C-alpha positions in Angstrom: -42.2 -1.2 37.6 -39.3 -3.5 37.2 -37.7 -3.6 33.7 -37.4 -7.1 32.0 -33.9 -8.6 32.0 -34.4 -10.4 28.7 -36.0 -8.9 25.6 -36.5 -10.3 22.0 -35.2 -7.3 20.5 -31.8 -7.5 22.5 -31.5 -11.3 21.6 -32.1 -10.5 17.8 -29.4 -7.9 18.0 -27.0 -10.3 19.7 -27.8 -13.0 17.0 -27.2 -10.4 14.3 -23.8 -9.5 16.0 -22.9 -13.1 16.0 -23.6 -13.3 12.3 -21.6 -10.3 11.5 -18.8 -11.8 13.5 -19.0 -15.0 11.8 -18.8 -13.4 8.3 -15.9 -11.3 9.3 -13.7 -14.0 10.8 -12.8 -15.3 7.2 -11.3 -12.0 6.4 -9.0 -12.1 9.2 -7.9 -15.7 8.5 -7.4 -14.8 4.8 -5.1 -11.7 5.9 -3.2 -13.7 8.6 -4.4 -11.7 11.3 -4.4 -14.6 14.0 -4.7 -12.4 17.0 -7.9 -10.7 15.6 -9.2 -14.0 14.6 -8.8 -15.6 18.1 -10.3 -12.5 19.8 -13.3 -12.8 17.3 -13.8 -16.5 18.2 -13.8 -15.7 21.9 -16.2 -12.7 21.5 -18.4 -15.1 19.4 -18.4 -17.7 22.2 -19.3 -15.1 25.0 -22.1 -13.8 22.7 -23.3 -17.4 22.2 -23.5 -17.9 25.9 -25.2 -14.6 26.7 -27.6 -15.2 23.9 -28.4 -18.7 25.5 -29.0 -17.2 28.8 -31.4 -14.5 27.2 -33.3 -17.1 25.3 -33.8 -19.1 28.6 -35.0 -15.9 30.4 -37.6 -15.2 27.7 -41.2 -16.3 28.1 -43.5 -18.0 25.5 -44.7 -14.6 24.1 -41.1 -13.2 24.0 -39.7 -16.3 22.2 -42.5 -16.2 19.5 -41.7 -12.4 19.1 -38.0 -13.4 18.8 -38.7 -15.8 16.0 -40.5 -13.1 14.0 -37.7 -10.7 14.6 -35.2 -13.3 13.1 -37.0 -13.1 9.9 -36.7 -9.3 10.0 -33.1 -9.8 10.9 -32.5 -12.1 7.9 -34.4 -9.7 5.5 -32.3 -6.9 6.7 -29.1 -8.9 6.1 -30.1 -9.7 2.7 -30.9 -6.0 2.0 -27.6 -5.0 3.5 -25.7 -7.7 1.2 -27.6 -6.4 -1.8 -26.8 -2.8 -1.3 -23.3 -3.4 -0.4 -22.8 -5.6 -3.6 -24.4 -2.9 -5.8 -22.2 0.0 -4.1 -19.0 -2.3 -4.6 -20.0 -2.9 -8.2 -20.4 0.8 -8.9 -17.3 1.9 -7.0 -15.0 -0.9 -7.8 -16.4 -2.5 -10.9 -16.9 -6.0 -9.1 -18.9 -7.3 -6.0 -16.9 -10.3 -5.1 -14.9 -10.9 -2.0 -15.1 -11.4 1.7 -15.1 -7.6 2.5 -18.5 -7.2 0.6 -19.9 -10.1 2.8 -18.9 -8.8 5.9 -19.6 -5.1 5.2 -23.2 -6.1 3.9 -23.8 -8.1 7.0 -22.8 -5.0 9.1 -25.1 -2.8 7.0 -27.9 -5.4 7.6 -27.4 -5.3 11.2 -27.5 -1.5 11.4 -30.6 -1.7 9.3 -32.1 -4.2 11.6 -31.4 -1.9 14.6 -32.9 1.1 13.0 -36.1 -1.0 12.2 -36.2 -2.1 15.8 -36.1 1.5 17.1 -38.8 2.8 14.7 -41.0 -0.3 15.2 -44.2 0.0 17.1 -43.8 -1.1 20.8 -46.1 -3.7 22.2 
């Protein structure tokens, strides 16, 4: 049996990775790391093209599953941001800054990947 090229889970992870990259780029800009910032924009563009290609390959049922997975991704991102803000407050005494934002998004993406691994397969 042939394996499907496009999957909603893969697409939701790519969208999550684009969110993490988009939230990390301001850190590079503030630190003056132009080369990393440029590389980040290139990777973001490539991921956007790959995501568009994946979206076009999904059928109707896959697209509806992807939209449901987006809500899970956003929920995981919020949980990751809250956890990193609490951790930063406990360790540093304050939870402000671009580092908390990008690290929280990364934690949210990891949580989303774990949820996808342990979720029931259809």
